[in-house]
PQR file of N, CA, C, O and H, with PARSE charges and radii, in Angstrom:
ATOM      1  N   MET A   1     155.611 118.442  93.657 -0.4000 1.5000
ATOM      2  CA  MET A   1     154.799 117.276  93.400 -0.0000 2.0000
ATOM      3  C   MET A   1     153.474 117.726  92.789  0.5500 1.7000
ATOM      4  O   MET A   1     152.849 118.663  93.284 -0.5500 1.4000
ATOM      5  N   ILE A   2     153.057 117.080  91.744 -0.4000 1.5000
ATOM      6  CA  ILE A   2     151.816 117.421  91.054 -0.0000 2.0000
ATOM      7  C   ILE A   2     150.712 116.484  91.544  0.5500 1.7000
ATOM      8  O   ILE A   2     150.862 115.262  91.548 -0.5500 1.4000
ATOM      9  H   ILE A   2     153.566 116.318  91.341  0.4000 1.0000
ATOM     10  N   HIS A   3     149.606 117.090  91.953 -0.4000 1.5000
ATOM     11  CA  HIS A   3     148.453 116.294  92.378 -0.0000 2.0000
ATOM     12  C   HIS A   3     147.551 116.069  91.178  0.5500 1.7000
ATOM     13  O   HIS A   3     147.140 117.009  90.497 -0.5500 1.4000
ATOM     14  H   HIS A   3     149.484 118.082  91.950  0.4000 1.0000
ATOM     15  N   VAL A   4     147.263 114.841  90.945 -0.4000 1.5000
ATOM     16  CA  VAL A   4     146.394 114.502  89.821 -0.0000 2.0000
ATOM     17  C   VAL A   4     145.007 114.193  90.377  0.5500 1.7000
ATOM     18  O   VAL A   4     144.839 113.332  91.241 -0.5500 1.4000
ATOM     19  H   VAL A   4     147.597 114.078  91.498  0.4000 1.0000
ATOM     20  N   ILE A   5     144.028 114.914  89.859 -0.4000 1.5000
ATOM     21  CA  ILE A   5     142.645 114.671  90.265 -0.0000 2.0000
ATOM     22  C   ILE A   5     142.109 113.539  89.419  0.5500 1.7000
ATOM     23  O   ILE A   5     142.151 113.582  88.190 -0.5500 1.4000
ATOM     24  H   ILE A   5     144.164 115.613  89.157  0.4000 1.0000
ATOM     25  N   ARG A   6     141.615 112.548  90.083 -0.4000 1.5000
ATOM     26  CA  ARG A   6     141.095 111.402  89.351 -0.0000 2.0000
ATOM     27  C   ARG A   6     139.762 111.756  88.711  0.5500 1.7000
ATOM     28  O   ARG A   6     138.869 112.299  89.361 -0.5500 1.4000
ATOM     29  H   ARG A   6     141.581 112.513  91.082  0.4000 1.0000
ATOM     30  N   VAL A   7     139.646 111.446  87.455 -0.4000 1.5000
ATOM     31  CA  VAL A   7     138.447 111.770  86.700 -0.0000 2.0000
ATOM     32  C   VAL A   7     137.284 110.861  87.100  0.5500 1.7000
ATOM     33  O   VAL A   7     136.130 111.289  87.058 -0.5500 1.4000
ATOM     34  H   VAL A   7     140.372 111.005  86.927  0.4000 1.0000
ATOM     35  N   ASP A   8     137.568 109.619  87.486 -0.4000 1.5000
ATOM     36  CA  ASP A   8     136.500 108.674  87.767 -0.0000 2.0000
ATOM     37  C   ASP A   8     135.831 108.913  89.128  0.5500 1.7000
ATOM     38  O   ASP A   8     134.755 108.364  89.366 -0.5500 1.4000
ATOM     39  H   ASP A   8     138.505 109.272  87.520  0.4000 1.0000
ATOM     40  N   THR A   9     136.412 109.698  90.014 -0.4000 1.5000
ATOM     41  CA  THR A   9     135.809 109.950  91.317 -0.0000 2.0000
ATOM     42  C   THR A   9     134.466 110.663  91.200  0.5500 1.7000
ATOM     43  O   THR A   9     133.511 110.219  91.837 -0.5500 1.4000
ATOM     44  H   THR A   9     137.286 110.144  89.821  0.4000 1.0000
ATOM     45  N   PRO A  10     134.331 111.745  90.423 -0.5600 1.5000
ATOM     46  CA  PRO A  10     133.003 112.358  90.269  0.2800 2.0000
ATOM     47  C   PRO A  10     132.005 111.423  89.581  0.5500 1.7000
ATOM     48  O   PRO A  10     130.814 111.444  89.892 -0.5500 1.4000
ATOM     49  N   ARG A  11     132.492 110.608  88.651 -0.4000 1.5000
ATOM     50  CA  ARG A  11     131.603 109.651  87.978 -0.0000 2.0000
ATOM     51  C   ARG A  11     131.083 108.621  88.965  0.5500 1.7000
ATOM     52  O   ARG A  11     129.897 108.288  88.955 -0.5500 1.4000
ATOM     53  H   ARG A  11     133.460 110.591  88.398  0.4000 1.0000
ATOM     54  N   LYS A  12     131.961 108.118  89.813 -0.4000 1.5000
ATOM     55  CA  LYS A  12     131.532 107.139  90.815 -0.0000 2.0000
ATOM     56  C   LYS A  12     130.500 107.757  91.755  0.5500 1.7000
ATOM     57  O   LYS A  12     129.505 107.121  92.102 -0.5500 1.4000
ATOM     58  H   LYS A  12     132.924 108.388  89.820  0.4000 1.0000
ATOM     59  N   ARG A  13     130.742 108.983  92.157 -0.4000 1.5000
ATOM     60  CA  ARG A  13     129.804 109.666  93.049 -0.0000 2.0000
ATOM     61  C   ARG A  13     128.458 109.872  92.364  0.5500 1.7000
ATOM     62  O   ARG A  13     127.407 109.672  92.974 -0.5500 1.4000
ATOM     63  H   ARG A  13     131.550 109.500  91.875  0.4000 1.0000
ATOM     64  N   LEU A  14     128.493 110.273  91.091 -0.4000 1.5000
ATOM     65  CA  LEU A  14     127.262 110.471  90.337 -0.0000 2.0000
ATOM     66  C   LEU A  14     126.479 109.163  90.221  0.5500 1.7000
ATOM     67  O   LEU A  14     125.271 109.144  90.458 -0.5500 1.4000
ATOM     68  H   LEU A  14     129.346 110.435  90.595  0.4000 1.0000
ATOM     69  N   PHE A  15     127.153 108.071  89.859 -0.4000 1.5000
ATOM     70  CA  PHE A  15     126.472 106.789  89.729 -0.0000 2.0000
ATOM     71  C   PHE A  15     125.949 106.293  91.075  0.5500 1.7000
ATOM     72  O   PHE A  15     124.884 105.679  91.137 -0.5500 1.4000
ATOM     73  H   PHE A  15     128.134 108.086  89.666  0.4000 1.0000
ATOM     74  N   GLN A  16     126.681 106.551  92.138 -0.4000 1.5000
ATOM     75  CA  GLN A  16     126.197 106.164  93.467 -0.0000 2.0000
ATOM     76  C   GLN A  16     124.931 106.939  93.819  0.5500 1.7000
ATOM     77  O   GLN A  16     123.999 106.372  94.388 -0.5500 1.4000
ATOM     78  H   GLN A  16     127.547 107.050  92.088  0.4000 1.0000
ATOM     79  N   MET A  17     124.889 108.234  93.484 -0.4000 1.5000
ATOM     80  CA  MET A  17     123.697 109.042  93.740 -0.0000 2.0000
ATOM     81  C   MET A  17     122.503 108.514  92.934  0.5500 1.7000
ATOM     82  O   MET A  17     121.383 108.449  93.440 -0.5500 1.4000
ATOM     83  H   MET A  17     125.646 108.695  93.021  0.4000 1.0000
ATOM     84  N   ILE A  18     122.754 108.141  91.684 -0.4000 1.5000
ATOM     85  CA  ILE A  18     121.688 107.601  90.839 -0.0000 2.0000
ATOM     86  C   ILE A  18     121.221 106.257  91.388  0.5500 1.7000
ATOM     87  O   ILE A  18     120.019 105.993  91.433 -0.5500 1.4000
ATOM     88  H   ILE A  18     123.664 108.194  91.273  0.4000 1.0000
ATOM     89  N   ASN A  19     122.143 105.417  91.800 -0.4000 1.5000
ATOM     90  CA  ASN A  19     121.792 104.094  92.313 -0.0000 2.0000
ATOM     91  C   ASN A  19     121.051 104.163  93.645  0.5500 1.7000
ATOM     92  O   ASN A  19     120.326 103.232  93.993 -0.5500 1.4000
ATOM     93  H   ASN A  19     123.119 105.631  91.764  0.4000 1.0000
ATOM     94  N   ASP A  20     121.221 105.246  94.390 -0.4000 1.5000
ATOM     95  CA  ASP A  20     120.514 105.404  95.656 -0.0000 2.0000
ATOM     96  C   ASP A  20     119.033 105.738  95.456  0.5500 1.7000
ATOM     97  O   ASP A  20     118.232 105.579  96.377 -0.5500 1.4000
ATOM     98  H   ASP A  20     121.810 106.003  94.106  0.4000 1.0000
ATOM     99  N   LEU A  21     118.671 106.195  94.265 -0.4000 1.5000
ATOM    100  CA  LEU A  21     117.275 106.513  93.988 -0.0000 2.0000
ATOM    101  C   LEU A  21     116.473 105.231  93.785  0.5500 1.7000
ATOM    102  O   LEU A  21     117.016 104.235  93.306 -0.5500 1.4000
ATOM    103  H   LEU A  21     119.322 106.324  93.517  0.4000 1.0000
ATOM    104  N   PRO A  22     115.179 105.242  94.145 -0.5600 1.5000
ATOM    105  CA  PRO A  22     114.367 104.041  93.917  0.2800 2.0000
ATOM    106  C   PRO A  22     114.111 103.831  92.428  0.5500 1.7000
ATOM    107  O   PRO A  22     114.075 104.784  91.649 -0.5500 1.4000
ATOM    108  N   THR A  23     113.936 102.584  92.052 -0.4000 1.5000
ATOM    109  CA  THR A  23     113.622 102.280  90.655 -0.0000 2.0000
ATOM    110  C   THR A  23     112.147 102.555  90.405  0.5500 1.7000
ATOM    111  O   THR A  23     111.373 102.727  91.347 -0.5500 1.4000
ATOM    112  H   THR A  23     113.965 101.810  92.685  0.4000 1.0000
ATOM    113  N   ILE A  24     111.765 102.595  89.154 -0.4000 1.5000
ATOM    114  CA  ILE A  24     110.355 102.801  88.811 -0.0000 2.0000
ATOM    115  C   ILE A  24     109.521 101.666  89.392  0.5500 1.7000
ATOM    116  O   ILE A  24     108.424 101.901  89.898 -0.5500 1.4000
ATOM    117  H   ILE A  24     112.393 102.455  88.389  0.4000 1.0000
ATOM    118  N   PHE A  25     110.028 100.441  89.323 -0.4000 1.5000
ATOM    119  CA  PHE A  25     109.322  99.288  89.884 -0.0000 2.0000
ATOM    120  C   PHE A  25     109.048  99.486  91.366  0.5500 1.7000
ATOM    121  O   PHE A  25     107.938  99.224  91.829 -0.5500 1.4000
ATOM    122  H   PHE A  25     110.919 100.250  88.911  0.4000 1.0000
ATOM    123  N   GLU A  26     110.049  99.948  92.119 -0.4000 1.5000
ATOM    124  CA  GLU A  26     109.877 100.154  93.556 -0.0000 2.0000
ATOM    125  C   GLU A  26     108.851 101.245  93.844  0.5500 1.7000
ATOM    126  O   GLU A  26     108.052 101.117  94.772 -0.5500 1.4000
ATOM    127  H   GLU A  26     110.951 100.161  91.743  0.4000 1.0000
ATOM    128  N   VAL A  27     108.870 102.312  93.055 -0.4000 1.5000
ATOM    129  CA  VAL A  27     107.915 103.406  93.251 -0.0000 2.0000
ATOM    130  C   VAL A  27     106.492 102.931  92.973  0.5500 1.7000
ATOM    131  O   VAL A  27     105.578 103.205  93.751 -0.5500 1.4000
ATOM    132  H   VAL A  27     109.519 102.416  92.301  0.4000 1.0000
ATOM    133  N   VAL A  28     106.306 102.219  91.860 -0.4000 1.5000
ATOM    134  CA  VAL A  28     104.977 101.741  91.497 -0.0000 2.0000
ATOM    135  C   VAL A  28     104.475 100.723  92.511  0.5500 1.7000
ATOM    136  O   VAL A  28     103.310 100.761  92.907 -0.5500 1.4000
ATOM    137  H   VAL A  28     107.049 101.997  91.227  0.4000 1.0000
ATOM    138  N   ARG A  29     105.349  99.810  92.933 -0.4000 1.5000
ATOM    139  CA  ARG A  29     104.958  98.795  93.913 -0.0000 2.0000
ATOM    140  C   ARG A  29     104.536  99.454  95.227  0.5500 1.7000
ATOM    141  O   ARG A  29     103.548  99.044  95.837 -0.5500 1.4000
ATOM    142  H   ARG A  29     106.295  99.778  92.612  0.4000 1.0000
ATOM    143  N   THR A  30     105.266 100.455  95.658 -0.4000 1.5000
ATOM    144  CA  THR A  30     104.924 101.165  96.887 -0.0000 2.0000
ATOM    145  C   THR A  30     103.582 101.875  96.751  0.5500 1.7000
ATOM    146  O   THR A  30     102.756 101.831  97.663 -0.5500 1.4000
ATOM    147  H   THR A  30     106.068 100.789  95.162  0.4000 1.0000
ATOM    148  N   MET A  31     103.365 102.531  95.610 -0.4000 1.5000
ATOM    149  CA  MET A  31     102.105 103.235  95.389 -0.0000 2.0000
ATOM    150  C   MET A  31     100.934 102.254  95.360  0.5500 1.7000
ATOM    151  O   MET A  31      99.878 102.539  95.924 -0.5500 1.4000
ATOM    152  H   MET A  31     104.036 102.567  94.869  0.4000 1.0000
ATOM    153  N   MET A  32     101.109 101.100  94.709 -0.4000 1.5000
ATOM    154  CA  MET A  32     100.046 100.098  94.642 -0.0000 2.0000
ATOM    155  C   MET A  32      99.747  99.538  96.028  0.5500 1.7000
ATOM    156  O   MET A  32      98.591  99.257  96.347 -0.5500 1.4000
ATOM    157  H   MET A  32     101.967 100.868  94.251  0.4000 1.0000
ATOM    158  N   SER A  33     100.773  99.373  96.850 -0.4000 1.5000
ATOM    159  CA  SER A  33     100.568  98.900  98.218 -0.0000 2.0000
ATOM    160  C   SER A  33      99.758  99.910  99.014  0.5500 1.7000
ATOM    161  O   SER A  33      98.876  99.543  99.790 -0.5500 1.4000
ATOM    162  H   SER A  33     101.711  99.601  96.591  0.4000 1.0000
ATOM    163  N   MET A  34     100.069 101.191  98.811 -0.4000 1.5000
ATOM    164  CA  MET A  34      99.333 102.238  99.524 -0.0000 2.0000
ATOM    165  C   MET A  34      97.879 102.279  99.071  0.5500 1.7000
ATOM    166  O   MET A  34      96.980 102.452  99.894 -0.5500 1.4000
ATOM    167  H   MET A  34     100.785 101.489  98.180  0.4000 1.0000
ATOM    168  N   VAL A  35      97.641 102.121  97.768 -0.4000 1.5000
ATOM    169  CA  VAL A  35      96.278 102.115  97.240 -0.0000 2.0000
ATOM    170  C   VAL A  35      95.511 100.926  97.807  0.5500 1.7000
ATOM    171  O   VAL A  35      94.347 101.058  98.185 -0.5500 1.4000
ATOM    172  H   VAL A  35      98.372 101.981  97.100  0.4000 1.0000
ATOM    173  N   ALA A  36      96.161  99.766  97.868 -0.4000 1.5000
ATOM    174  CA  ALA A  36      95.519  98.571  98.408 -0.0000 2.0000
ATOM    175  C   ALA A  36      95.177  98.755  99.883  0.5500 1.7000
ATOM    176  O   ALA A  36      94.108  98.330 100.321 -0.5500 1.4000
ATOM    177  H   ALA A  36      97.107  99.658  97.562  0.4000 1.0000
ATOM    178  N   LEU A  37      96.053  99.373 100.650 -0.4000 1.5000
ATOM    179  CA  LEU A  37      95.787  99.597 102.065 -0.0000 2.0000
ATOM    180  C   LEU A  37      94.617 100.568 102.261  0.5500 1.7000
ATOM    181  O   LEU A  37      93.787 100.373 103.149 -0.5500 1.4000
ATOM    182  H   LEU A  37      96.922  99.718 100.294  0.4000 1.0000
ATOM    183  N   VAL A  38      94.556 101.604 101.434 -0.4000 1.5000
ATOM    184  CA  VAL A  38      93.445 102.558 101.531 -0.0000 2.0000
ATOM    185  C   VAL A  38      92.130 101.861 101.178  0.5500 1.7000
ATOM    186  O   VAL A  38      91.121 102.062 101.853 -0.5500 1.4000
ATOM    187  H   VAL A  38      95.230 101.762 100.713  0.4000 1.0000
ATOM    188  N   ALA A  39      92.139 101.048 100.128 -0.4000 1.5000
ATOM    189  CA  ALA A  39      90.936 100.324  99.730 -0.0000 2.0000
ATOM    190  C   ALA A  39      90.511  99.359 100.827  0.5500 1.7000
ATOM    191  O   ALA A  39      89.320  99.236 101.113 -0.5500 1.4000
ATOM    192  H   ALA A  39      92.959 100.885  99.579  0.4000 1.0000
ATOM    193  N   LEU A  40      91.465  98.674 101.443 -0.4000 1.5000
ATOM    194  CA  LEU A  40      91.156  97.751 102.529 -0.0000 2.0000
ATOM    195  C   LEU A  40      90.562  98.501 103.718  0.5500 1.7000
ATOM    196  O   LEU A  40      89.604  98.034 104.335 -0.5500 1.4000
ATOM    197  H   LEU A  40      92.433  98.774 101.211  0.4000 1.0000
ATOM    198  N   ALA A  41      91.123  99.651 104.034 -0.4000 1.5000
ATOM    199  CA  ALA A  41      90.610 100.450 105.151 -0.0000 2.0000
ATOM    200  C   ALA A  41      89.187 100.926 104.873  0.5500 1.7000
ATOM    201  O   ALA A  41      88.337 100.917 105.763 -0.5500 1.4000
ATOM    202  H   ALA A  41      91.900 100.031 103.533  0.4000 1.0000
ATOM    203  N   GLU A  42      88.934 101.339 103.635 -0.4000 1.5000
ATOM    204  CA  GLU A  42      87.591 101.791 103.277 -0.0000 2.0000
ATOM    205  C   GLU A  42      86.601 100.642 103.323  0.5500 1.7000
ATOM    206  O   GLU A  42      85.481 100.817 103.803 -0.5500 1.4000
ATOM    207  H   GLU A  42      89.625 101.346 102.912  0.4000 1.0000
ATOM    208  N   THR A  43      86.987  99.469 102.834 -0.4000 1.5000
ATOM    209  CA  THR A  43      86.113  98.299 102.854 -0.0000 2.0000
ATOM    210  C   THR A  43      85.808  97.892 104.284  0.5500 1.7000
ATOM    211  O   THR A  43      84.660  97.598 104.618 -0.5500 1.4000
ATOM    212  H   THR A  43      87.897  99.327 102.444  0.4000 1.0000
ATOM    213  N   THR A  44      86.830  97.875 105.131 -0.4000 1.5000
ATOM    214  CA  THR A  44      86.644  97.514 106.534 -0.0000 2.0000
ATOM    215  C   THR A  44      85.723  98.515 107.219  0.5500 1.7000
ATOM    216  O   THR A  44      84.867  98.134 108.017 -0.5500 1.4000
ATOM    217  H   THR A  44      87.762  98.113 104.860  0.4000 1.0000
ATOM    218  N   SER A  45      85.900  99.788 106.906 -0.4000 1.5000
ATOM    219  CA  SER A  45      85.062 100.829 107.487 -0.0000 2.0000
ATOM    220  C   SER A  45      83.606 100.631 107.094  0.5500 1.7000
ATOM    221  O   SER A  45      82.716 100.751 107.937 -0.5500 1.4000
ATOM    222  H   SER A  45      86.596 100.097 106.258  0.4000 1.0000
ATOM    223  N   VAL A  46      83.351 100.329 105.823 -0.4000 1.5000
ATOM    224  CA  VAL A  46      81.987 100.106 105.342 -0.0000 2.0000
ATOM    225  C   VAL A  46      81.397  98.876 106.008  0.5500 1.7000
ATOM    226  O   VAL A  46      80.242  98.897 106.433 -0.5500 1.4000
ATOM    227  H   VAL A  46      84.074 100.231 105.138  0.4000 1.0000
ATOM    228  N   GLN A  47      82.171  97.809 106.103 -0.4000 1.5000
ATOM    229  CA  GLN A  47      81.679  96.580 106.722 -0.0000 2.0000
ATOM    230  C   GLN A  47      81.304  96.823 108.176  0.5500 1.7000
ATOM    231  O   GLN A  47      80.277  96.332 108.646 -0.5500 1.4000
ATOM    232  H   GLN A  47      83.109  97.792 105.758  0.4000 1.0000
ATOM    233  N   MET A  48      82.126  97.572 108.882 -0.4000 1.5000
ATOM    234  CA  MET A  48      81.851  97.826 110.294 -0.0000 2.0000
ATOM    235  C   MET A  48      80.644  98.732 110.469  0.5500 1.7000
ATOM    236  O   MET A  48      79.858  98.541 111.397 -0.5500 1.4000
ATOM    237  H   MET A  48      82.960  97.970 108.500  0.4000 1.0000
ATOM    238  N   SER A  49      80.487  99.710 109.597 -0.4000 1.5000
ATOM    239  CA  SER A  49      79.388 100.649 109.763 -0.0000 2.0000
ATOM    240  C   SER A  49      78.045 100.009 109.423  0.5500 1.7000
ATOM    241  O   SER A  49      77.022 100.388 109.995 -0.5500 1.4000
ATOM    242  H   SER A  49      81.126  99.865 108.843  0.4000 1.0000
ATOM    243  N   PHE A  50      78.031  99.034 108.491 -0.4000 1.5000
ATOM    244  CA  PHE A  50      76.785  98.375 108.116 -0.0000 2.0000
ATOM    245  C   PHE A  50      76.610  97.026 108.791  0.5500 1.7000
ATOM    246  O   PHE A  50      75.532  96.437 108.714 -0.5500 1.4000
ATOM    247  H   PHE A  50      78.862  98.727 108.026  0.4000 1.0000
ATOM    248  N   GLY A  51      77.650  96.523 109.452 -0.4000 1.5000
ATOM    249  CA  GLY A  51      77.554  95.257 110.147 -0.0000 2.0000
ATOM    250  C   GLY A  51      77.610  94.048 109.231  0.5500 1.7000
ATOM    251  O   GLY A  51      77.190  92.961 109.628 -0.5500 1.4000
ATOM    252  H   GLY A  51      78.526  97.001 109.514  0.4000 1.0000
ATOM    253  N   PHE A  52      78.115  94.209 108.024 -0.4000 1.5000
ATOM    254  CA  PHE A  52      78.223  93.079 107.102 -0.0000 2.0000
ATOM    255  C   PHE A  52      79.451  92.256 107.448  0.5500 1.7000
ATOM    256  O   PHE A  52      80.496  92.793 107.815 -0.5500 1.4000
ATOM    257  H   PHE A  52      78.456  95.092 107.702  0.4000 1.0000
ATOM    258  N   ALA A  53      79.305  90.947 107.325 -0.4000 1.5000
ATOM    259  CA  ALA A  53      80.465  90.074 107.513 -0.0000 2.0000
ATOM    260  C   ALA A  53      81.393  90.194 106.313  0.5500 1.7000
ATOM    261  O   ALA A  53      82.614  90.258 106.457 -0.5500 1.4000
ATOM    262  H   ALA A  53      78.456  90.511 107.026  0.4000 1.0000
ATOM    263  N   ALA A  54      80.801  90.222 105.142 -0.4000 1.5000
ATOM    264  CA  ALA A  54      81.570  90.395 103.911 -0.0000 2.0000
ATOM    265  C   ALA A  54      80.661  91.100 102.925  0.5500 1.7000
ATOM    266  O   ALA A  54      79.466  90.810 102.857 -0.5500 1.4000
ATOM    267  H   ALA A  54      79.809  90.170 105.025  0.4000 1.0000
ATOM    268  N   THR A  55      81.214  92.015 102.168 -0.4000 1.5000
ATOM    269  CA  THR A  55      80.403  92.749 101.213 -0.0000 2.0000
ATOM    270  C   THR A  55      81.015  92.664  99.842  0.5500 1.7000
ATOM    271  O   THR A  55      82.218  92.447  99.697 -0.5500 1.4000
ATOM    272  H   THR A  55      82.184  92.251 102.223  0.4000 1.0000
ATOM    273  N   SER A  56      80.191  92.833  98.843 -0.4000 1.5000
ATOM    274  CA  SER A  56      80.698  92.985  97.491 -0.0000 2.0000
ATOM    275  C   SER A  56      79.958  94.142  96.861  0.5500 1.7000
ATOM    276  O   SER A  56      78.761  94.330  97.080 -0.5500 1.4000
ATOM    277  H   SER A  56      79.213  93.009  98.961  0.4000 1.0000
ATOM    278  N   VAL A  57      80.679  94.903  96.087 -0.4000 1.5000
ATOM    279  CA  VAL A  57      80.077  96.055  95.438 -0.0000 2.0000
ATOM    280  C   VAL A  57      79.873  95.696  93.972  0.5500 1.7000
ATOM    281  O   VAL A  57      80.828  95.441  93.237 -0.5500 1.4000
ATOM    282  H   VAL A  57      81.651  94.750  95.910  0.4000 1.0000
ATOM    283  N   ARG A  58      78.603  95.681  93.562 -0.4000 1.5000
ATOM    284  CA  ARG A  58      78.286  95.374  92.169 -0.0000 2.0000
ATOM    285  C   ARG A  58      77.271  96.389  91.688  0.5500 1.7000
ATOM    286  O   ARG A  58      76.250  96.628  92.333 -0.5500 1.4000
ATOM    287  H   ARG A  58      77.827  95.887  94.158  0.4000 1.0000
ATOM    288  N   ASN A  59      77.560  96.968  90.572 -0.4000 1.5000
ATOM    289  CA  ASN A  59      76.660  97.934  89.943 -0.0000 2.0000
ATOM    290  C   ASN A  59      76.270  99.060  90.893  0.5500 1.7000
ATOM    291  O   ASN A  59      75.149  99.565  90.835 -0.5500 1.4000
ATOM    292  H   ASN A  59      78.390  96.774  90.048  0.4000 1.0000
ATOM    293  N   GLY A  60      77.174  99.446  91.748 -0.4000 1.5000
ATOM    294  CA  GLY A  60      76.924 100.580  92.633 -0.0000 2.0000
ATOM    295  C   GLY A  60      76.109 100.240  93.866  0.5500 1.7000
ATOM    296  O   GLY A  60      75.819 101.138  94.657 -0.5500 1.4000
ATOM    297  H   GLY A  60      78.085  99.036  91.795  0.4000 1.0000
ATOM    298  N   SER A  61      75.722  98.983  94.072 -0.4000 1.5000
ATOM    299  CA  SER A  61      74.980  98.628  95.276 -0.0000 2.0000
ATOM    300  C   SER A  61      75.772  97.601  96.066  0.5500 1.7000
ATOM    301  O   SER A  61      76.526  96.810  95.499 -0.5500 1.4000
ATOM    302  H   SER A  61      75.957  98.253  93.430  0.4000 1.0000
ATOM    303  N   MET A  62      75.592  97.620  97.373 -0.4000 1.5000
ATOM    304  CA  MET A  62      76.309  96.676  98.216 -0.0000 2.0000
ATOM    305  C   MET A  62      75.386  95.525  98.566  0.5500 1.7000
ATOM    306  O   MET A  62      74.220  95.717  98.910 -0.5500 1.4000
ATOM    307  H   MET A  62      74.979  98.262  97.834  0.4000 1.0000
ATOM    308  N   GLU A  63      75.935  94.330  98.471 -0.4000 1.5000
ATOM    309  CA  GLU A  63      75.159  93.137  98.778 -0.0000 2.0000
ATOM    310  C   GLU A  63      75.891  92.333  99.842  0.5500 1.7000
ATOM    311  O   GLU A  63      77.119  92.250  99.823 -0.5500 1.4000
ATOM    312  H   GLU A  63      76.882  94.173  98.192  0.4000 1.0000
ATOM    313  N   ASP A  64      75.157  91.749 100.754 -0.4000 1.5000
ATOM    314  CA  ASP A  64      75.738  90.888 101.756 -0.0000 2.0000
ATOM    315  C   ASP A  64      76.066  89.557 101.112  0.5500 1.7000
ATOM    316  O   ASP A  64      75.199  88.937 100.496 -0.5500 1.4000
ATOM    317  H   ASP A  64      74.159  91.816 100.769  0.4000 1.0000
ATOM    318  N   VAL A  65      77.320  89.103 101.247 -0.4000 1.5000
ATOM    319  CA  VAL A  65      77.748  87.850 100.611 -0.0000 2.0000
ATOM    320  C   VAL A  65      77.612  86.718 101.578  0.5500 1.7000
ATOM    321  O   VAL A  65      77.920  85.576 101.238 -0.5500 1.4000
ATOM    322  H   VAL A  65      78.024  89.607 101.748  0.4000 1.0000
TER
END
């Protein structure tokens, strides 16, 4: 009996491996979320250290809003 190796099996495995990787959109969205969280943490830290209810940064100076 001759065993025939299916040619499409390695292709399916390759495409499954590629499909398991995140898309560029997912990578960028995740990075932007992380940047936003860091910015929020820094803003909250500044507000707490200066006691401002809300701050805005304009021209390099902080003003109480």
